[in-house]
C-alpha positions, 0 to 999 in steps of 0.5 A: 675492036669496033666490029666486036662492039657492034656484034655484041650490041646486035646480040643484046638488041636481038635477045631483048627483042625476043624476050619482049616478043615472048612476053607479049605472047604470054602464057595464053599462047602456051598449049594447055593454057589458052586463056585471056582475061574476061572483059567483065564479070557483069553485063551493063544490065547486071551491074546496073541491077546489082546496085539496086539489088544491094539497096533492096536486100539491105545491110542484113544481106550480101549479094554474091554474083555468078554463082555456080548451080553446082555450088548451090546444089549437090547430087544426091547420094545413091545414084549410079556413076553414070546417073550421078555424072549426068546430073552433075554435068547438067548443072556444072557449067550453069550459073545464077546471076545473083545469090542473096545470103544472110550477112551474119552467116552467109546462109543462102537466102535465094537465087536472083535471075535477072531476065533480059532479052537474052532469056528469049531463045530456046536454049535459054528457056531450056536452061531457065526451066532447069534452073527453075526445077533445081531451085524447086527440087532444093527448096531455093526460092528464085527471084526472077526480075524482068530487066528494065531501064529503071527500078523501083526499090520499094516495088522490088523490096516487096517482090523480094519479101514475097519470094523469101516469105516474109513480110515486106517491112522486115524483109531487109532485116528479118530474114 
């Protein structure tokens, strides 16, 4: 009788071990779902700048981060299927660092790019040129800010006002 009890305990322990091992592997190990959680949405520099940008744009605006260019710009109609797909492919995996919207209706005011050392390479410069051209084509102001250790809110408010085409004193409330 005791050997039967021991056998049942061994089977239960083995089943628990397999269940725990299966949970640790998680759905990320299944073919078709090879994903793990991202470390962070923003780099430390972007996170720091976001706090400053919220102050710069004021309560009448909202800041959204990591917005896909394809969510800001649609491919115009009338293109061939291959031209349309090519245009979509060029922007599908691209994003802007931040988008500033009016708080009242969430209409887009401008795109914001924080330019740090990662923008120095040739690939990054080509991507930045594409972003600049897309923004120009759709009439979306692009506020490009060099990354720094510290920012002047007043200086950035003045630059923001200039980019969106309003007087600095009313940029945070009138746009």
